Backbone as CSV, one residue per row, in Angstrom:
resi,resn,N_x,N_y,N_z,CA_x,CA_y,CA_z,C_x,C_y,C_z
1,MET,6.536,-3.502,-34.277,6.148,-2.860,-33.602,5.161,-3.591,-32.923
2,ILE,4.594,-3.761,-31.292,3.398,-4.465,-30.352,2.932,-2.992,-29.331
3,ILE,1.826,-2.780,-29.447,1.474,-2.063,-28.067,0.014,-2.926,-27.585
4,LEU,0.493,-3.506,-26.354,-0.916,-4.206,-25.786,-1.836,-3.715,-24.672
5,ILE,-2.839,-3.346,-25.261,-4.125,-2.405,-24.191,-5.120,-3.827,-24.182
6,TYR,-4.831,-4.620,-22.841,-6.285,-5.383,-22.387,-6.883,-4.809,-20.801
7,GLY,-8.306,-5.682,-20.842,-8.901,-5.405,-19.138,-9.831,-5.434,-19.332
8,THR,-10.289,-5.781,-18.484,-12.208,-4.970,-18.176,-12.867,-3.944,-18.268
9,ASP,-11.870,-3.207,-18.101,-12.396,-2.150,-18.156,-12.179,-0.573,-19.161
10,ILE,-13.359,-1.362,-19.996,-13.777,-1.251,-21.238,-13.127,0.166,-22.058
11,ASP,-14.415,1.069,-21.433,-13.705,2.610,-21.775,-12.327,2.895,-21.676
12,SER,-12.143,2.603,-20.403,-10.510,2.603,-20.531,-9.282,2.112,-21.304
13,VAL,-9.419,1.116,-21.479,-8.935,0.306,-22.734,-9.128,0.783,-23.953
14,LEU,-10.003,1.619,-24.463,-10.686,2.417,-25.321,-10.194,3.468,-25.481
15,LYS,-10.178,3.973,-24.418,-9.287,5.243,-24.292,-7.956,5.780,-24.627
16,VAL,-7.169,4.468,-23.753,-5.917,4.823,-24.051,-5.160,3.969,-25.487
17,SER,-5.692,3.348,-25.862,-5.910,2.695,-26.721,-6.105,3.442,-28.169
18,ARG,-6.803,4.467,-28.376,-7.228,5.821,-29.113,-6.165,6.483,-29.000
19,LYS,-5.616,6.822,-28.179,-4.178,7.529,-27.322,-3.493,7.310,-28.158
20,HIS,-3.069,5.954,-28.415,-1.628,5.554,-28.465,-1.838,5.424,-30.464
21,LEU,-2.525,5.257,-30.528,-3.512,5.109,-32.297,-3.313,6.912,-32.741
22,ASP,-3.741,7.278,-31.702,-3.594,9.219,-32.272,-1.756,9.504,-32.316
23,THR,-1.883,9.306,-31.098,0.734,9.314,-31.149,1.235,8.761,-32.068
24,LEU,0.438,7.452,-32.792,1.305,6.783,-34.083,1.112,7.667,-35.232
25,ILE,-0.354,7.871,-35.485,-0.473,8.734,-36.689,0.518,10.059,-36.506
26,ILE,0.314,10.855,-35.556,0.650,12.268,-35.596,2.563,11.995,-36.204
27,LYS,3.176,10.287,-35.629,4.497,10.405,-35.830,4.823,10.066,-37.094
28,ARG,3.712,9.229,-37.580,3.728,8.858,-38.817,2.296,8.871,-39.849
29,PRO,2.705,9.808,-40.157,1.127,10.992,-40.875,1.241,10.214,-41.982
30,GLU,1.966,10.097,-43.839,2.453,8.898,-43.965,1.719,7.733,-43.915
31,ALA,1.670,6.751,-42.605,0.852,5.308,-42.579,-0.276,4.895,-42.539
32,ARG,-0.742,3.656,-43.709,-1.895,3.697,-43.842,-1.969,2.676,-42.498
33,PHE,-3.728,3.324,-41.933,-4.208,2.698,-41.149,-5.356,1.470,-41.157
34,PHE,-4.940,0.711,-40.425,-5.445,-0.756,-40.631,-6.336,-0.712,-39.361
35,LYS,-7.513,-1.306,-39.411,-8.439,-1.946,-38.335,-9.136,-3.307,-38.549
36,ILE,-8.401,-4.088,-37.581,-9.325,-5.625,-38.068,-9.374,-5.836,-36.330
37,ASP,-10.721,-6.594,-36.718,-11.527,-7.483,-35.464,-11.654,-8.862,-35.705
38,ASN,-12.249,-9.474,-34.923,-12.113,-11.023,-35.040,-13.271,-11.574,-35.903
39,GLU,-13.588,-10.591,-36.857,-15.012,-10.893,-38.145,-14.279,-10.585,-39.204
40,THR,-13.040,-9.735,-39.132,-12.832,-8.932,-40.708,-11.189,-9.763,-41.093
41,PHE,-10.743,-10.268,-39.907,-9.366,-11.270,-39.819,-9.264,-12.671,-40.951
42,GLN,-8.028,-11.459,-41.761,-7.828,-12.794,-43.029,-6.507,-13.063,-42.493
43,GLN,-6.343,-14.100,-42.563,-4.701,-14.099,-42.717,-3.710,-14.101,-43.769
44,ALA,-3.989,-14.221,-44.808,-3.166,-13.997,-45.953,-2.724,-12.205,-45.906
45,GLU,-3.851,-11.822,-45.799,-3.859,-10.165,-45.613,-3.252,-9.780,-44.185
46,PHE,-3.197,-10.646,-43.407,-3.088,-10.086,-42.219,-0.660,-10.720,-42.827
47,GLU,-0.744,-11.452,-42.816,0.905,-11.321,-43.292,1.649,-10.673,-43.970
48,GLU,0.681,-9.823,-45.191,1.237,-8.773,-45.828,1.515,-7.744,-44.090
49,LEU,0.742,-7.437,-43.516,0.866,-6.099,-43.041,2.030,-6.738,-42.091
50,ILE,2.324,-7.977,-42.073,3.807,-8.124,-40.858,4.866,-7.785,-41.249
51,CYS,4.678,-8.788,-42.465,6.096,-8.249,-43.149,6.053,-7.129,-44.183
52,GLY,4.989,-6.453,-45.142,5.074,-6.049,-46.221,5.399,-4.509,-45.943
53,GLN,4.895,-3.292,-46.714,5.312,-1.774,-46.555,4.638,-1.359,-47.991
54,GLY,3.798,-0.173,-47.689,3.147,0.211,-48.140,3.940,1.192,-49.469
55,LEU,3.165,1.288,-50.575,4.152,2.532,-51.590,5.231,3.128,-50.938
56,PHE,6.364,3.917,-52.009,6.934,4.804,-51.429,7.418,4.513,-49.984
57,ASP,7.790,3.399,-49.753,8.180,3.011,-47.615,7.183,3.754,-46.978
58,ARG,5.556,3.592,-47.452,4.821,4.051,-46.431,4.796,2.882,-45.713
59,LYS,4.754,3.071,-43.935,4.495,1.758,-42.833,3.243,2.074,-42.425
60,PHE,2.837,0.741,-42.107,1.065,0.501,-41.591,1.036,0.357,-39.796
61,ILE,-0.210,0.949,-39.624,-0.207,1.337,-38.080,-1.523,0.473,-38.191
62,VAL,-1.745,-0.934,-37.448,-2.836,-1.662,-37.589,-3.397,-2.351,-36.204
63,GLN,-5.025,-1.785,-35.530,-5.405,-2.348,-34.530,-6.031,-3.234,-34.664
64,LEU,-5.567,-4.203,-34.306,-6.170,-5.185,-33.483,-7.449,-5.342,-32.459
65,ASP,-8.284,-5.493,-32.741,-9.538,-5.790,-31.758,-10.129,-6.519,-31.184
66,ARG,-9.878,-7.241,-30.392,-10.656,-8.499,-29.855,-10.272,-9.692,-30.864
67,VAL,-9.348,-9.844,-31.794,-9.071,-10.499,-32.514,-9.018,-12.223,-32.065
68,PHE,-8.121,-12.102,-30.543,-8.598,-12.951,-30.308,-9.771,-13.831,-29.918
69,GLU,-10.654,-13.404,-30.279,-12.332,-14.147,-30.028,-12.472,-15.017,-31.312
70,ASN,-11.210,-14.888,-32.177,-11.338,-16.069,-33.200,-9.960,-16.376,-33.590
71,THR,-10.131,-17.943,-32.900,-9.261,-19.004,-32.531,-7.978,-18.904,-34.134
72,GLU,-8.605,-19.228,-35.303,-7.631,-18.679,-36.220,-6.457,-17.522,-36.202
73,ALA,-7.599,-16.867,-35.460,-6.707,-15.314,-35.823,-4.828,-15.311,-34.620
74,LYS,-6.628,-15.656,-33.250,-5.568,-16.228,-32.410,-4.216,-16.886,-32.347
75,ASP,-4.543,-17.984,-32.809,-3.419,-19.110,-33.130,-2.534,-18.012,-34.514
76,PHE,-2.729,-17.217,-34.861,-1.551,-17.299,-36.486,-0.935,-16.029,-35.493
77,ILE,-1.548,-15.139,-35.365,-1.233,-14.155,-34.249,0.328,-14.738,-33.123
78,LEU,-0.416,-15.437,-32.481,0.852,-16.324,-31.208,1.937,-16.755,-31.867
79,GLN,1.570,-17.148,-33.627,2.975,-17.630,-33.726,3.469,-16.889,-34.620
80,ASN,2.759,-15.929,-35.027,3.807,-15.069,-35.429,4.404,-13.345,-34.555
81,VAL,3.726,-13.502,-33.502,4.088,-12.641,-31.971,5.173,-11.453,-32.949
82,THR,6.442,-12.455,-32.227,7.990,-11.480,-32.524,7.846,-11.123,-34.073
83,LYS,7.697,-12.087,-35.339,7.665,-10.958,-36.463,6.959,-9.735,-35.899
84,MET,5.764,-9.829,-35.357,4.946,-8.346,-35.385,5.937,-7.483,-34.244
85,ALA,6.835,-7.865,-33.296,7.306,-7.017,-33.098,9.041,-6.488,-33.323
86,GLU,9.198,-7.291,-34.270,10.697,-6.278,-34.819,9.771,-5.562,-36.179
87,SER,8.771,-5.638,-36.669,7.948,-5.572,-37.581,8.211,-3.720,-38.031
88,GLU,8.841,-2.994,-38.799,8.499,-1.517,-38.690,7.400,-1.171,-38.533
89,ASN,6.230,-2.178,-38.961,4.951,-1.593,-39.298,4.362,-1.844,-37.350
90,ALA,2.837,-0.875,-37.077,2.493,-0.860,-35.696,1.352,-1.496,-35.496
91,PHE,1.461,-2.667,-34.540,0.428,-2.845,-33.981,-0.567,-2.829,-32.794
92,VAL,-1.434,-2.238,-32.833,-1.918,-1.568,-31.542,-3.224,-2.988,-30.929
93,ILE,-2.816,-4.114,-30.158,-3.986,-4.650,-29.836,-4.607,-4.491,-28.413
94,THR,-5.478,-4.339,-28.523,-7.242,-4.454,-27.722,-7.858,-5.823,-27.389
95,GLU,-7.442,-5.966,-25.883,-8.281,-7.223,-25.679,-8.814,-7.169,-24.187
96,ASP,-10.303,-7.240,-23.941,-11.035,-7.239,-22.979,-10.626,-8.614,-21.382
97,LYS,-9.878,-9.514,-22.360,-9.595,-10.970,-21.749,-8.335,-11.643,-22.175
98,LEU,-7.368,-12.197,-21.800,-6.266,-12.886,-22.289,-6.192,-13.910,-21.270
99,THR,-5.708,-14.803,-21.099,-5.051,-15.657,-20.059,-3.942,-15.513,-20.003
100,LYS,-3.111,-15.740,-18.810,-1.600,-15.212,-18.299,-0.754,-16.038,-19.743
101,PRO,-0.665,-17.659,-20.155,0.147,-17.471,-21.160,0.546,-17.503,-22.182
102,ILE,-1.026,-16.437,-22.620,-0.857,-15.648,-23.722,-0.610,-13.988,-24.055
103,PHE,-0.808,-13.809,-22.408,-0.477,-12.612,-22.245,1.489,-12.304,-21.927
104,GLU,1.935,-13.364,-21.051,3.687,-13.276,-21.131,3.641,-13.705,-22.233
105,LYS,3.395,-14.181,-23.655,3.912,-14.342,-24.419,4.388,-13.308,-25.495
106,ILE,2.942,-12.221,-25.339,3.021,-10.904,-25.760,3.789,-10.014,-25.130
107,LYS,3.925,-10.176,-23.393,4.825,-9.444,-23.223,5.533,-9.492,-23.256
108,LYS,6.383,-10.246,-23.275,8.101,-11.054,-23.657,8.651,-10.006,-24.770
109,VAL,7.664,-9.731,-25.668,8.275,-9.336,-27.470,7.355,-7.383,-27.452
110,ALA,6.288,-6.975,-26.383,6.356,-6.038,-26.546,7.032,-4.945,-26.374
111,LEU,6.369,-3.548,-26.933,7.016,-2.362,-26.658,6.404,-1.670,-25.265
112,LYS,5.123,-2.093,-25.640,4.277,-1.850,-24.248,3.070,-2.306,-23.614
113,THR,2.926,-2.918,-22.522,1.779,-3.680,-22.318,1.014,-2.666,-21.225
114,GLU,-0.291,-1.913,-21.329,-1.203,-1.657,-20.156,-2.379,-2.392,-19.827
115,GLU,-2.783,-2.433,-18.734,-3.984,-3.533,-17.997,-4.618,-2.112,-17.106
116,PHE,-6.164,-2.419,-17.571,-7.239,-2.280,-17.222,-8.566,-3.042,-16.515
117,ASN,-8.041,-3.079,-15.194,-9.503,-3.960,-15.150,-10.806,-3.357,-14.146
118,LYS,-11.836,-3.176,-13.793,-12.657,-2.783,-13.305,-12.646,-3.487,-11.974
119,LYS,-12.645,-3.093,-10.960,-12.703,-3.150,-9.579,-13.905,-4.304,-9.357
120,GLU,-14.319,-5.251,-9.016,-15.804,-5.804,-8.835,-16.112,-6.206,-7.442
121,VAL,-17.218,-5.877,-6.837,-17.667,-6.035,-5.442,-17.588,-7.777,-5.346
122,THR,-17.296,-7.997,-4.263,-17.157,-9.828,-3.974,-18.073,-9.763,-2.759
123,LYS,-18.538,-11.141,-2.889,-19.558,-11.487,-2.039,-19.418,-11.260,-0.056
124,LYS,-17.906,-10.917,-0.490,-17.360,-10.156,1.404,-17.235,-9.385,1.071
125,GLU,-17.304,-8.469,0.430,-17.124,-7.118,0.766,-18.808,-6.450,0.884
126,PHE,-19.602,-7.568,0.452,-20.810,-6.281,0.883,-21.398,-6.973,1.481
127,ASN,-22.134,-6.408,2.823,-22.946,-6.668,3.649,-24.237,-6.726,3.264
128,ILE,-24.776,-8.375,3.270,-25.861,-7.894,2.616,-26.954,-7.984,3.848
129,PHE,-26.698,-7.862,5.135,-27.450,-7.145,6.136,-28.295,-5.838,6.249
130,LEU,-27.425,-5.302,5.190,-28.015,-3.310,5.083,-28.803,-4.051,4.429
131,LEU,-29.353,-4.911,3.431,-30.190,-4.741,2.763,-31.484,-5.532,3.476
132,THR,-31.408,-6.174,4.856,-32.348,-6.313,5.607,-32.659,-5.116,6.606
133,ASP,-31.668,-4.325,7.308,-32.083,-2.955,7.467,-32.591,-2.128,7.075
134,ALA,-32.461,-1.800,5.626,-33.575,-0.916,5.064,-34.748,-1.324,4.525
135,PHE,-34.969,-3.025,4.937,-36.205,-3.637,4.824,-36.805,-2.774,6.212
136,GLY,-36.102,-3.090,7.238,-36.760,-2.703,8.699,-37.380,-1.827,8.506
137,LYS,-36.409,-0.484,8.148,-36.764,0.820,8.540,-37.467,1.177,6.923
138,ARG,-37.626,0.299,6.753,-39.566,0.392,5.417,-38.545,2.086,4.236
139,ASP,-36.911,1.726,4.095,-36.714,2.281,3.264,-36.492,1.809,1.895
140,LYS,-37.758,2.518,0.836,-37.861,1.530,-0.404,-36.705,2.301,-1.253
141,LYS,-36.390,3.325,-0.982,-35.719,4.135,-2.424,-34.320,2.616,-1.950
142,GLN,-33.406,2.992,-0.717,-32.471,2.738,-0.305,-32.543,1.196,-0.408
143,MET,-33.286,0.136,-0.270,-33.174,-1.345,-0.385,-33.357,-1.395,-1.838
144,TRP,-34.362,-0.554,-2.874,-34.082,-0.885,-4.257,-32.605,-1.087,-4.901
145,ILE,-32.001,0.339,-3.861,-30.309,0.697,-4.545,-29.574,-0.865,-4.064
146,LEU,-29.637,-1.185,-3.014,-28.804,-1.942,-1.926,-29.184,-3.676,-2.432
147,LEU,-30.754,-3.876,-3.418,-30.929,-4.981,-3.555,-29.907,-5.020,-5.491
148,TYR,-29.976,-3.747,-6.152,-29.300,-3.492,-7.059,-28.192,-4.303,-7.291
149,GLN,-27.326,-3.863,-6.094,-25.782,-3.673,-5.953,-25.954,-5.402,-5.574
150,VAL,-26.367,-5.719,-4.922,-26.127,-6.958,-4.244,-26.047,-8.219,-5.171
151,LEU,-27.232,-7.804,-5.811,-26.979,-8.963,-7.746,-26.089,-8.534,-8.382
152,ARG,-25.521,-7.610,-8.442,-23.987,-6.786,-9.367,-22.805,-7.524,-8.735
153,ALA,-23.497,-8.115,-7.239,-21.987,-8.596,-6.238,-21.823,-10.043,-6.025
154,GLY,-22.707,-10.495,-7.093,-23.100,-11.999,-7.508,-23.952,-12.799,-6.383
155,LEU,-24.394,-12.666,-5.418,-24.777,-13.265,-4.546,-26.174,-13.699,-5.519
156,LYS,-26.221,-14.915,-5.032,-27.635,-15.543,-5.419,-28.623,-15.239,-5.237
157,PRO,-30.159,-15.052,-5.959,-31.002,-14.228,-5.260,-31.476,-14.965,-3.912
158,GLU,-31.672,-16.626,-4.083,-32.369,-17.418,-3.198,-31.749,-17.197,-1.586
159,GLN,-30.091,-16.933,-1.702,-29.587,-16.404,-0.769,-30.336,-14.792,-0.089
160,ILE,-30.701,-13.938,-1.294,-30.691,-12.743,-0.736,-32.324,-12.797,-0.306
161,HIS,-33.264,-13.889,-1.283,-34.687,-13.988,-0.790,-34.518,-14.829,0.879
162,GLY,-33.538,-15.754,1.363,-33.890,-16.302,2.427,-33.732,-15.122,3.447
163,VAL,-32.842,-14.515,3.400,-32.399,-13.026,4.787,-32.997,-12.619,4.664
164,LEU,-34.215,-11.524,3.725,-34.852,-11.466,3.831,-36.494,-11.496,4.896
165,PHE,-36.307,-13.408,4.236,-37.724,-14.149,4.636,-37.551,-14.270,6.031
166,SER,-36.236,-14.038,6.662,-35.776,-14.433,8.211,-35.746,-13.437,8.994
167,GLN,-35.416,-12.112,8.068,-35.768,-10.956,8.458,-37.828,-10.652,8.826
168,VAL,-38.208,-10.623,8.400,-39.714,-10.551,8.296,-40.664,-12.024,9.246
169,LYS,-40.068,-12.938,9.671,-39.830,-14.002,10.517,-40.083,-13.541,11.728
170,ASN,-38.474,-12.962,11.786,-38.106,-11.932,12.971,-38.526,-11.012,13.865
171,ILE,-39.609,-10.628,12.616,-40.636,-9.245,13.043,-41.775,-9.547,13.872
172,ALA,-41.877,-10.247,13.124,-43.779,-11.572,12.978,-43.263,-12.070,14.014
173,PHE,-42.379,-12.899,14.806,-42.124,-13.206,16.054,-41.850,-12.395,17.714
174,VAL,-40.760,-11.418,16.846,-41.177,-10.327,18.027,-42.225,-9.105,18.201
175,LYS,-43.350,-9.614,17.519,-44.359,-8.586,17.074,-44.961,-9.659,17.795
176,TRP,-45.616,-10.929,17.737,-45.927,-11.873,18.359,-46.009,-11.755,19.982
177,ALA,-44.747,-11.911,20.113,-44.000,-11.650,21.987,-44.269,-10.620,22.370
178,GLU,-44.497,-9.391,21.949,-44.687,-8.302,22.359,-45.998,-8.267,23.152
179,LYS,-46.650,-8.909,21.848,-48.562,-9.132,22.400,-48.542,-9.751,23.668
180,GLU,-48.137,-10.913,23.259,-48.102,-11.763,24.844,-47.742,-12.005,25.469
181,LYS,-46.532,-10.495,25.848,-46.097,-10.428,26.786,-45.081,-11.145,27.303
182,ILE,-44.191,-12.076,25.961,-43.335,-13.039,26.186,-41.962,-12.610,26.809
183,GLU,-41.426,-12.899,27.364,-39.911,-11.872,27.450,-38.878,-12.963,26.797
184,PRO,-38.320,-11.517,26.243,-36.962,-11.319,25.257,-36.256,-12.805,25.473
185,ASN,-35.735,-12.891,26.413,-35.197,-14.353,26.813,-35.581,-15.835,26.998
186,GLN,-36.879,-15.301,26.528,-37.592,-16.791,26.400,-37.920,-17.091,24.441
187,LEU,-37.277,-16.214,23.644,-37.104,-16.467,22.269,-35.679,-17.310,22.061
188,SER,-36.505,-17.871,20.679,-35.154,-18.674,20.480,-34.742,-17.772,18.625
189,ILE,-34.776,-16.688,19.508,-33.954,-15.860,17.981,-32.705,-15.244,19.048
190,HIS,-31.372,-15.143,18.141,-30.092,-14.954,18.419,-30.424,-13.313,18.944
191,PRO,-29.769,-13.172,20.398,-29.997,-11.395,20.626,-30.059,-10.581,19.852
192,PHE,-28.572,-10.636,19.208,-28.727,-9.329,18.425,-29.500,-9.494,16.931
193,ALA,-30.509,-10.486,16.321,-31.224,-10.665,15.497,-32.298,-9.972,16.573
194,GLN,-32.673,-10.160,17.043,-33.892,-10.327,17.970,-34.021,-8.510,18.128
195,LYS,-32.381,-8.019,18.759,-32.999,-6.569,18.834,-32.757,-6.092,17.497
196,LYS,-33.019,-6.383,16.673,-32.887,-5.810,15.115,-34.036,-5.298,15.135
197,ALA,-34.890,-7.171,15.056,-35.865,-7.414,14.949,-37.067,-6.180,15.677
198,ARG,-36.643,-6.274,16.532,-37.393,-5.047,17.866,-37.375,-3.831,17.657
199,SER,-36.172,-3.261,16.774,-36.339,-1.887,16.179,-37.084,-1.461,15.413
200,PHE,-37.670,-2.232,14.550,-38.055,-2.541,13.495,-39.729,-2.774,13.414
201,VAL,-40.307,-3.350,14.390,-41.393,-3.511,14.775,-42.682,-2.712,14.876
202,LYS,-42.158,-1.738,15.323,-43.117,-0.475,14.917,-44.129,0.132,13.394
203,ASN,-42.470,-0.495,12.822,-42.721,0.096,11.110,-43.800,-1.387,10.085
204,PHE,-44.458,-1.938,11.435,-44.870,-3.072,10.535,-46.349,-3.127,11.506
205,SER,-47.219,-3.169,10.543,-48.444,-3.729,11.943,-48.415,-5.216,11.046
206,GLN,-49.963,-5.976,12.153,-49.663,-6.720,12.281,-50.313,-7.765,10.870
207,THR,-50.868,-7.147,9.991,-51.977,-7.769,9.081,-50.506,-7.705,7.944
208,GLU,-49.434,-6.739,8.097,-48.736,-6.076,7.122,-48.008,-7.135,6.795
209,ILE,-47.220,-7.010,8.260,-46.099,-8.516,8.579,-46.608,-9.996,8.022
210,GLU,-47.536,-10.265,8.096,-48.408,-11.369,8.043,-48.490,-11.462,6.200
211,SER,-49.063,-10.545,5.964,-48.794,-10.031,4.075,-47.280,-10.412,3.492
212,LEU,-46.402,-9.823,4.001,-45.370,-10.079,3.291,-44.680,-11.351,3.501
213,SER,-44.693,-11.958,4.517,-44.105,-13.299,4.793,-44.650,-14.088,3.529
214,ARG,-46.863,-13.819,3.478,-47.115,-14.779,2.310,-46.474,-14.302,0.856
215,GLN,-45.873,-13.137,0.596,-45.537,-12.586,-0.216,-44.360,-13.197,-0.683
216,LEU,-43.164,-13.635,0.466,-42.491,-14.065,-0.351,-42.086,-15.724,-0.211
217,LEU,-43.344,-16.221,0.241,-43.197,-17.824,0.209,-43.733,-17.479,-1.270
218,THR,-45.225,-16.568,-1.505,-45.208,-17.079,-3.343,-44.388,-16.750,-4.044
219,ILE,-43.900,-15.595,-4.095,-43.053,-15.013,-5.095,-41.633,-16.531,-5.272
220,TYR,-40.922,-17.002,-4.439,-40.259,-18.240,-3.967,-40.852,-19.573,-4.919
221,HIS,-42.047,-19.656,-5.095,-42.586,-20.665,-5.430,-43.203,-20.376,-6.496
222,ASN,-43.180,-19.943,-6.864,-44.030,-18.851,-8.261,-42.331,-19.214,-9.384
223,ALA,-41.530,-18.817,-8.682,-40.044,-18.491,-9.558,-39.315,-19.630,-10.068
224,HIS,-39.942,-20.901,-9.163,-39.467,-22.088,-9.479,-40.611,-23.027,-10.299
225,MET,-41.548,-22.687,-10.433,-42.919,-22.775,-11.482,-43.043,-22.243,-12.424
226,GLY,-42.293,-21.681,-13.352,-42.655,-21.118,-14.214,-43.058,-19.458,-14.234
227,GLY,-43.054,-18.682,-12.844,-43.192,-17.589,-12.740,-42.543,-16.210,-13.802
228,ASP,-42.330,-15.065,-12.483,-41.035,-14.387,-12.756,-40.184,-14.967,-12.080
229,GLU,-38.595,-14.678,-12.995,-37.490,-15.247,-12.130,-37.736,-14.331,-10.431
230,LEU,-36.600,-15.386,-9.810,-36.868,-14.422,-8.745,-35.963,-12.714,-8.695
231,PRO,-35.096,-12.180,-9.259,-34.196,-11.190,-8.610,-36.112,-10.473,-9.615
232,ILE,-36.002,-10.521,-10.374,-37.342,-9.765,-10.517,-39.065,-9.160,-9.544
233,ALA,-39.105,-10.557,-9.327,-39.752,-10.751,-8.364,-39.679,-10.028,-6.848
234,LEU,-38.096,-10.469,-6.586,-37.849,-9.478,-5.592,-37.872,-7.941,-5.669
235,GLU,-37.898,-7.990,-6.671,-37.803,-6.334,-7.470,-38.962,-5.458,-7.411
236,LYS,-40.139,-6.058,-8.034,-41.248,-6.319,-7.923,-41.885,-5.803,-5.902
237,PHE,-41.395,-6.652,-5.283,-41.809,-7.110,-4.020,-40.841,-5.275,-3.391
238,VAL,-39.911,-4.970,-3.675,-39.141,-4.168,-2.897,-40.085,-2.545,-3.090
239,LEU,-40.440,-2.765,-4.628,-40.635,-1.453,-4.752,-42.298,-0.997,-4.895
240,ASN,-42.647,-2.439,-4.141,-44.441,-2.548,-3.549,-44.511,-2.636,-2.200
241,LEU,-43.302,-2.378,-1.389,-43.396,-2.000,-0.304,-43.905,-1.156,0.443
């Protein structure tokens, strides 16, 4: 018998596998329990667990925890997956990643398969301009949270730096235009970006916006010349805002 529980939501995988193991142990109180992982797998021992059973007809309950990280174990299990399914012994397989061919091969013979994957935020799902809005409002706490989220979403630090630098330039440009009494339609900034920047200029002095511009230039160059890595430098930039 095979029960397969897998997926990137490790907490759910472990919780459900524990539930199945507890149920099996209650149903088979005389069964011997074995736990095997990618480091403790031994082919000869495992072959005995597939075909054999304990003294006085005691069956085995076997937990296989991420054994597919071991190439020898993976190959041997896939070769013997039908025997495992037909065995009177129980095999509970827990994995975080499986290729589709491997999953399909086990699914064909398994008594039960369950999948638990974490929903990942994709680049399309995260609006990076929420970060620049938080910057414009000088909301340090919200900006730090959003920086963490956008990095977790997989956007490149260079892209994050780029949009922040563009926002700083827009604010500086609009602030300069207001001082020089230049009409908005004369500025070479997209009207929407200009409107956003205009709503933020009151939050920064001329000295501050010039300083922030220099800081962003500096951290970018330093990150590519052996200084703080860009994600760390960006976090420091946010915390010092």
